[in-house]
C-alpha positions as CSV (number, residue, x, y, z in Angstrom):
1,M,-11.6,-37.7,2.7
2,R,-9.0,-36.7,5.3
3,D,-5.6,-38.2,5.0
4,F,-5.3,-38.7,8.7
5,E,-7.1,-40.2,11.7
6,S,-7.4,-38.7,15.2
7,K,-8.8,-40.1,18.4
8,T,-7.6,-37.1,20.4
9,I,-4.5,-38.3,22.1
10,V,-4.6,-35.3,24.3
11,N,-8.1,-36.2,25.4
12,P,-8.0,-40.0,24.8
13,Q,-11.4,-41.1,25.8
14,T,-11.9,-42.6,22.4
15,A,-8.3,-43.9,21.9
16,D,-7.7,-47.4,22.9
17,A,-4.3,-48.7,24.2
18,E,-3.3,-50.0,20.8
19,Y,-4.0,-46.8,19.1
20,I,-1.9,-44.8,21.7
21,R,0.9,-47.4,21.5
22,E,1.1,-47.0,17.7
23,V,1.2,-43.2,17.9
24,A,3.7,-43.3,20.7
25,E,6.1,-45.6,18.9
26,A,5.8,-43.6,15.7
27,K,6.6,-40.5,17.8
28,R,9.7,-42.2,19.3
29,A,10.9,-43.3,15.9
30,M,10.6,-39.7,14.6
31,E,12.6,-38.5,17.7
32,L,15.3,-41.0,17.0
33,W,15.4,-39.8,13.4
34,T,16.0,-36.2,14.5
35,M,18.1,-36.8,17.6
36,E,20.1,-40.1,17.4
37,P,23.2,-39.8,15.3
38,G,23.4,-42.7,12.8
39,F,19.8,-43.8,13.3
40,R,18.7,-42.5,9.9
41,E,21.4,-44.4,8.0
42,A,20.9,-47.6,10.0
43,F,17.1,-47.5,9.5
44,L,17.3,-46.9,5.8
45,A,19.7,-49.9,5.5
46,A,17.7,-52.3,7.8
47,P,14.3,-50.8,8.8
48,E,12.8,-53.6,10.9
49,E,16.0,-54.6,12.6
50,T,16.8,-51.0,13.5
51,L,13.3,-50.4,15.0
52,S,13.5,-53.7,16.9
53,A,16.9,-52.8,18.3
54,H,15.2,-49.8,19.9
55,G,12.3,-51.8,21.3
56,L,9.8,-50.6,18.7
57,S,7.3,-52.7,16.8
58,V,5.7,-49.9,14.8
59,D,5.3,-50.5,11.0
60,A,8.6,-49.8,9.4
61,L,7.0,-48.5,6.2
62,A,4.9,-46.1,8.2
63,V,8.1,-44.7,9.8
64,K,9.7,-44.4,6.4
65,I,6.8,-42.5,5.0
66,L,6.8,-40.1,8.0
67,A,10.5,-39.6,8.2
68,D,12.0,-39.9,4.7
69,H,11.3,-37.2,2.3
70,D,11.6,-39.3,-0.9
71,T,9.4,-42.0,0.4
72,A,6.8,-39.4,1.6
73,L,6.7,-38.0,-1.9
74,K,6.0,-41.5,-3.4
75,Y,3.0,-41.9,-1.1
76,Q,1.8,-38.3,-1.3
77,K,-1.1,-38.9,-3.7
78,R,-2.1,-42.3,-2.4
79,P,-5.7,-42.5,-1.1
80,P,-5.7,-42.4,2.7
81,G,-7.0,-46.0,3.0
82,E,-3.8,-47.2,1.3
83,L,-1.5,-45.6,3.9
84,P,-0.4,-47.6,6.9
85,P,-2.7,-46.8,10.0
86,A,0.4,-45.5,11.9
87,V,0.9,-42.8,9.3
88,R,-2.7,-41.6,9.5
89,R,-2.8,-41.8,13.2
90,Y,0.5,-40.0,13.8
91,R,-0.4,-37.3,11.3
92,G,-3.8,-36.9,13.1
93,F,-1.9,-36.5,16.4
94,I,0.3,-33.7,14.9
95,R,-2.7,-32.0,13.4
96,E,-4.4,-32.2,16.8
97,K,-1.5,-30.5,18.5
98,I,-1.4,-27.8,15.8
99,A,-5.1,-27.2,16.1
100,W,-4.7,-26.9,19.9
101,R,-2.0,-24.3,19.4
102,E,-4.1,-22.3,17.0
103,R,-7.0,-22.4,19.5
104,M,-4.7,-21.1,22.2
105,I,-3.5,-18.2,20.0
106,K,-6.9,-17.2,18.7
107,E,-9.2,-18.0,21.7
108,L,-7.8,-19.4,24.9
109,C,-5.0,-16.8,25.4
110,V,-7.1,-13.7,24.6
111,P,-7.6,-11.5,27.7
112,K,-11.1,-10.4,28.7
113,H,-9.8,-6.9,29.6
114,P,-10.6,-4.7,26.6
115,A,-7.4,-2.7,26.6
116,F,-5.2,-5.7,27.3
117,R,-7.0,-7.6,24.6
118,A,-6.4,-4.8,22.0
119,W,-2.8,-4.4,23.1
120,R,-2.1,-8.2,22.8
121,N,-3.7,-8.2,19.3
122,R,-1.4,-5.5,18.2
123,Q,1.6,-7.4,19.4
124,V,0.5,-10.5,17.6
125,N,0.2,-8.6,14.4
126,R,3.4,-6.7,14.9
127,C,5.2,-10.0,15.3
128,W,3.9,-11.2,12.0
129,S,5.6,-8.2,10.4
130,E,8.9,-8.6,12.4
131,L,9.2,-12.4,12.7
132,G,7.2,-13.7,9.7
133,S,6.4,-17.4,9.8
134,R,8.2,-17.8,13.2
135,N,5.2,-16.0,14.8
136,R,3.1,-19.1,13.9
137,S,4.5,-20.9,16.9
138,L,4.2,-18.1,19.4
139,I,1.0,-18.3,21.5
140,H,1.4,-14.8,23.1
141,V,0.2,-15.9,26.5
142,P,-1.0,-12.8,28.5
143,I,0.4,-13.7,31.9
144,T,2.8,-16.3,33.2
145,F,4.6,-17.0,36.5
146,E,8.0,-17.7,37.9
147,L,8.4,-19.5,41.2
148,D,12.2,-18.9,41.5
149,L,14.7,-16.1,40.7
150,G,17.1,-17.6,38.2
151,C,17.8,-21.1,37.1
152,S,20.2,-23.8,38.3
153,V,20.8,-25.5,34.9
154,G,22.7,-22.8,33.1
155,C,22.1,-24.0,29.5
156,P,24.8,-22.5,27.2
157,F,22.1,-21.8,24.6
158,C,19.5,-20.3,26.9
159,G,17.3,-18.0,24.8
160,V,16.4,-15.7,27.6
161,M,19.8,-15.7,29.3
162,A,18.4,-16.8,32.7
163,E,20.6,-15.8,35.6
164,R,22.0,-18.4,38.0
165,L,19.6,-19.5,40.7
166,Q,19.4,-17.0,43.5
167,K,16.2,-17.6,45.3
168,V,13.3,-20.1,45.5
169,C,9.8,-19.2,46.7
170,P,8.8,-21.7,49.3
171,Y,5.1,-22.8,49.6
172,D,4.7,-21.7,53.2
173,E,1.6,-20.3,54.7
174,E,2.3,-16.7,53.7
175,N,3.3,-17.5,50.1
176,A,0.5,-19.9,49.6
177,A,-2.0,-17.3,50.5
178,L,-0.3,-14.7,48.3
179,W,-0.1,-17.2,45.4
180,K,-3.8,-18.1,45.5
181,G,-4.7,-14.4,45.7
182,V,-2.4,-13.5,42.8
183,L,-4.0,-16.3,40.7
184,S,-7.5,-15.3,41.6
185,F,-6.9,-11.6,40.8
186,A,-5.2,-12.6,37.5
187,K,-8.3,-14.6,36.6
188,E,-10.6,-11.8,37.6
189,T,-8.6,-9.2,35.6
190,V,-7.3,-11.2,32.6
191,G,-10.0,-13.8,32.5
192,D,-9.6,-17.6,31.9
193,A,-6.7,-16.7,29.6
194,A,-4.6,-16.3,32.7
195,G,-4.9,-20.1,33.1
196,Q,-2.9,-20.7,30.0
197,G,0.2,-19.3,31.7
198,T,3.0,-21.5,32.9
199,C,4.8,-21.7,36.3
200,Y,8.2,-21.0,34.7
201,Y,9.8,-18.6,32.3
202,A,13.4,-17.7,32.8
203,T,13.5,-20.4,35.4
204,E,13.7,-24.2,35.7
205,P,10.4,-25.3,37.2
206,L,11.8,-28.3,39.0
207,D,14.2,-26.1,40.9
208,N,11.4,-25.4,43.3
209,P,10.9,-28.3,45.7
210,D,7.2,-27.2,46.1
211,Y,6.5,-27.0,42.4
212,E,3.7,-29.6,42.8
213,K,2.0,-27.6,45.6
214,F,2.0,-24.4,43.5
215,T,0.5,-26.2,40.5
216,D,-2.1,-27.9,42.6
217,A,-3.2,-24.5,43.7
218,F,-3.1,-23.4,40.1
219,F,-5.4,-26.3,39.2
220,E,-7.8,-25.3,42.0
221,V,-8.2,-21.8,40.6
222,F,-8.2,-22.5,36.8
223,G,-9.1,-26.2,36.5
224,L,-5.9,-26.6,34.4
225,V,-2.4,-27.9,35.0
226,P,0.2,-25.5,33.6
227,Q,2.3,-26.8,30.8
228,L,5.7,-28.0,32.0
229,T,9.0,-27.5,30.1
230,T,12.0,-28.8,32.1
231,A,15.7,-29.3,31.4
232,A,15.9,-31.3,34.7
233,S,13.6,-34.2,33.9
234,M,16.3,-36.8,34.8
235,R,17.5,-35.0,38.0
236,K,14.9,-37.0,40.0
237,P,13.2,-39.3,37.4
238,E,10.6,-40.6,39.8
239,R,9.5,-37.1,40.7
240,T,9.2,-36.3,37.0
241,R,7.2,-39.5,36.4
242,A,4.9,-38.9,39.4
243,Y,4.3,-35.3,38.3
244,L,3.5,-36.3,34.7
245,F,1.1,-39.1,35.9
246,D,-0.8,-36.7,38.1
247,A,-0.8,-33.8,35.6
248,L,-2.0,-35.9,32.7
249,K,-4.7,-37.5,34.8
250,K,-6.1,-34.0,35.7
251,D,-5.5,-32.2,32.4
252,R,-4.3,-33.9,29.3
253,R,-2.0,-31.4,27.5
254,V,1.5,-31.5,25.9
255,H,4.5,-31.0,28.1
256,R,8.2,-30.7,27.1
257,F,11.6,-32.1,28.1
258,S,14.7,-30.2,26.9
259,V,17.2,-32.9,26.0
260,L,20.7,-31.5,26.8
261,S,22.9,-34.4,25.6
262,L,22.8,-37.7,23.8
263,D,23.5,-39.4,27.2
264,M,20.4,-37.7,28.6
265,L,18.3,-38.8,25.7
266,H,19.3,-42.4,26.3
267,K,18.5,-42.1,30.0
268,I,15.1,-40.7,29.2
269,Y,14.4,-43.6,26.9
270,E,15.6,-46.1,29.5
271,T,13.3,-44.6,32.1
272,F,10.1,-43.8,30.2
273,T,8.1,-45.9,27.8
274,P,6.9,-44.4,24.5
275,E,3.4,-44.4,25.9
276,E,4.4,-42.4,29.0
277,L,5.9,-39.8,26.8
278,V,3.2,-39.6,24.1
279,C,2.2,-36.2,25.5
280,V,5.8,-35.0,26.1
281,E,7.7,-33.3,23.3
282,L,11.5,-33.9,23.5
283,L,13.5,-30.9,22.4
284,P,16.9,-31.8,20.9
285,Q,19.2,-29.2,22.4
286,F,22.6,-30.8,21.9
287,T,25.0,-30.4,19.1
288,E,25.2,-34.0,18.1
289,A,21.5,-34.2,17.2
290,P,21.0,-34.2,13.4
291,H,18.2,-31.7,13.9
292,N,18.8,-29.5,17.0
293,L,16.7,-26.6,18.1
294,F,18.9,-23.7,19.1
295,A,17.1,-20.4,18.7
296,N,19.3,-17.6,17.6
297,A,18.7,-15.7,20.8
298,G,20.2,-15.2,24.2
299,R,23.4,-17.1,25.0
300,A,23.3,-18.9,21.6
301,R,24.2,-15.5,20.0
302,E,27.3,-15.4,22.1
303,D,28.5,-18.9,21.2
304,D,30.5,-19.1,18.0
305,G,29.4,-22.6,17.4
306,L,25.7,-21.7,17.7
307,R,25.4,-18.2,16.5
308,R,23.9,-17.5,13.1
309,E,23.8,-14.4,10.9
310,E,22.4,-11.3,12.5
311,G,19.5,-11.2,10.1
312,D,18.3,-14.6,11.4
313,G,17.4,-13.3,14.8
314,S,14.8,-15.4,16.6
315,T,13.0,-15.6,19.9
316,I,11.8,-18.3,22.3
317,S,9.5,-15.8,24.1
318,C,5.8,-16.8,24.0
319,V,4.6,-14.0,26.3
320,S,2.8,-10.8,25.2
321,G,1.9,-9.6,28.7
322,F,3.1,-10.1,32.2
323,V,5.7,-12.3,33.9
324,V,5.0,-12.4,37.7
325,N,8.0,-13.5,39.7
326,M,6.9,-14.9,43.2
327,A,10.5,-15.1,44.5
328,E,11.3,-11.4,44.2
329,R,7.7,-10.3,44.0
330,S,8.0,-8.5,40.7
331,I,5.9,-7.9,37.6
332,R,7.5,-7.3,34.2
333,L,5.7,-6.5,31.0
334,I,7.3,-8.1,27.8
335,T,6.5,-9.1,24.3
336,P,8.4,-11.0,21.7
337,C,10.6,-9.5,19.0
338,G,13.5,-10.6,16.8
339,A,16.7,-11.0,18.7
340,D,19.3,-8.3,17.8
341,E,21.9,-6.2,19.6
342,A,19.3,-4.1,21.2
343,H,17.1,-7.1,22.2
344,P,19.5,-10.0,22.6
345,T,16.9,-12.3,24.2
346,G,14.2,-11.7,21.6
347,E,12.1,-9.8,24.0
348,M,10.9,-6.2,24.3
349,H,11.2,-5.3,28.0
350,I,8.6,-2.6,28.5
351,A,8.4,-2.2,32.3
352,K,9.2,-3.9,35.6
353,K,7.6,-3.1,39.0
354,F,7.8,-4.7,42.4
355,F,5.0,-5.5,44.8
356,A,4.9,-6.1,48.6
357,D,1.7,-8.0,49.2
358,L,-1.6,-8.9,47.5
359,D,-3.1,-5.5,47.6
360,D,0.1,-4.0,46.2
361,F,0.1,-6.7,43.4
362,K,-3.5,-5.7,42.4
363,Y,-2.6,-2.0,42.3
364,V,0.6,-2.6,40.3
365,L,-1.0,-4.9,37.8
366,V,-3.9,-2.6,37.1
367,S,-1.7,0.5,36.9
368,M,0.6,-1.2,34.4
369,I,-2.4,-2.1,32.2
370,N,-3.6,1.5,32.4
371,R,-0.2,2.9,31.8
372,F,1.0,0.8,28.8
373,M,-2.2,-0.5,27.1
374,Q,-4.9,1.3,25.2
375,T,-8.0,0.1,23.5
376,E,-7.8,2.6,20.7
377,I,-5.8,5.5,19.5
378,P,-6.4,8.7,21.5
379,K,-7.2,11.3,18.9
380,N,-4.4,13.6,20.2
381,Q,-1.7,11.0,20.2
382,P,1.2,11.5,17.7
383,L,1.4,8.6,15.2
384,Y,4.6,7.0,13.9
385,L,4.8,4.1,11.5
386,R,7.1,1.4,12.5
387,P,10.6,1.6,11.1
388,G,11.6,-1.1,8.7
389,I,8.2,-1.6,7.2
390,S,7.9,-0.6,3.5
391,F,4.7,0.3,1.7
392,E,3.4,0.6,-1.9
393,K,0.4,2.5,-3.2
394,T,-1.6,0.3,-5.5
395,E,-4.7,0.8,-7.6
396,K,-6.7,-1.0,-5.0
397,G,-5.2,0.6,-1.9
398,I,-2.0,0.1,0.0
399,E,0.4,-2.8,0.6
400,F,2.7,-2.8,3.6
401,F,5.6,-5.3,3.6
402,R,8.9,-6.3,5.0
403,A,11.2,-8.4,2.8
404,E,10.7,-12.1,3.3
405,K,8.6,-11.5,6.4
406,F,5.1,-10.3,5.6
407,R,2.8,-8.5,3.1
408,L,-0.4,-6.8,4.3
409,K,-2.9,-5.4,1.9
410,F,-5.6,-2.8,2.6
411,S,-8.1,-2.5,-0.2
412,G,-10.4,0.5,-0.8
413,T,-14.2,0.3,-1.0
414,D,-17.0,2.6,-2.3
415,D,-16.9,4.4,1.1
416,L,-13.2,4.2,1.6
417,S,-11.5,4.7,-1.7
418,P,-8.0,3.7,-2.6
419,V,-7.2,7.4,-3.0
420,L,-8.3,8.1,0.6
421,Y,-5.9,5.3,1.8
422,H,-3.1,7.0,-0.2
423,N,-3.9,10.4,1.3
424,V,-3.9,9.1,4.8
425,L,-0.6,7.4,4.2
426,D,0.9,10.6,2.8
427,K,0.1,12.4,6.1
428,L,1.6,9.5,8.2
429,E,4.9,9.5,6.3
430,I,6.0,12.7,8.0
431,G,5.4,11.2,11.5
432,G,4.2,13.0,14.6
433,K,0.7,13.9,13.3
434,T,-2.2,13.0,15.5
435,A,-5.4,11.4,14.2
436,C,-7.1,14.8,14.6
437,D,-4.3,16.4,12.5
438,V,-4.7,13.9,9.7
439,A,-8.5,14.2,9.7
440,G,-8.3,18.0,9.7
441,E,-5.8,18.2,6.9
442,L,-7.9,15.9,4.7
443,M,-11.2,17.6,5.4
444,E,-11.5,19.0,1.9
445,E,-10.7,15.7,0.1
446,P,-13.5,13.7,-1.4
447,G,-14.9,11.1,1.0
448,A,-12.4,12.2,3.8
449,F,-15.0,12.4,6.5
450,P,-13.3,12.3,9.9
451,A,-15.1,9.0,10.8
452,N,-13.6,7.4,7.6
453,V,-10.1,8.7,8.4
454,F,-10.3,7.5,12.0
455,F,-11.5,4.1,10.8
456,I,-8.5,3.7,8.5
457,L,-6.1,4.8,11.3
458,E,-7.7,2.3,13.7
459,K,-7.2,-0.5,11.1
460,F,-3.5,0.4,10.8
461,E,-3.2,0.5,14.6
462,S,-4.8,-2.9,15.0
463,A,-2.4,-4.3,12.5
464,G,0.5,-3.2,14.7
465,L,1.8,-0.7,12.2
466,F,2.2,2.2,14.7
467,L,4.8,2.5,17.4
468,E,3.3,2.2,20.9
469,P,3.7,5.4,23.0
470,Y,6.2,3.7,25.4
471,E,8.4,2.7,22.4
472,R,8.7,6.3,21.3
473,D,9.5,7.4,24.9
474,S,12.3,4.8,25.4
């Protein structure tokens, strides 16, 4: 039996008002636990009174099981039916969000374009080797959009070091036509996966006074409302409320508010009920929060109070593909990586091009796909294993690994023996050999038919173990 319930809060056709209230209040209690200084101590001392003081009627035992580690351990082996309903329902809600994220990574964000699809797959696998478990939260969306150039908020921890707001793209007749054309061509080229993109990246979405018009057009093309993450939710609260109401009515998905201060948290709670925010994650991005979420990337690396050890480099980038900026009419190709001195924002910036109009946009996008993405290894392309990845020959084959990040095993078979894997690896260690070189030099080895050698090399490439050509050229 499952230890949770779920009536699909993000698609609540089967969830009644009481069910949603219980999940929403449990969610708010968990937010208070992680964001409100002193809440934990007050709650453990007087659970019911503390919840009541915050206007919550959710079962106090349920909150204690969800929030307190020692209490959770005591109830860990209890049959599901003995747990308070709020525990089962809130856990169901969390599992529902995780399942949706997994579906986005493995299905919804996969481009239909073969070369783009293969390239994205290599980036996902590369990030497992470089970022380890952090990669679990990155969806690697293939294309996303910016409606402004820069950001007005200027968060001191900004993971992508957004520049100050310089320009806003108005939704006038010319830009509206261009926007719809850009979206339609993105859908034609990338597929439905383009609809998983957002209308912000290194920008604040609500800086654009026409944000709602842009997202209405987005909905017309994709039947989806782009996910919103805003640090300006309380700039005009009624605008935020109206947008959320309309967005969730059209397309029930999770949005996010960055909470920049304790005062801002209190204002959010005074303005929005728990039910209104059940599909809104609050991100605690202020130092007083017991559990804040500063990624070790971007400006946080420059702040002595936020910076962590160099080896703990992180990223907030969720894009393996294109960022289309409508304000300056540019396209840049990026993919996540660990933040370090060479990549302070946790992004690999591969290329940036400008476009003048829709025809130019189509040409630039296609040319960038053709230039930087490949479906498989050209047989005459020099191959280089990624630096920093170690390997070990085993009786069964090969294990690639990076300390505390990942371990990837390739096991031999009757047709592809462990010795063949070893021999292929020996040729790759030197670096600079092509697939044809490796196959030719192994021609006399048992079982080293060219097709078998090429198959092994393609497996290594798909796993993201080789440098891309543009990485070697940079």
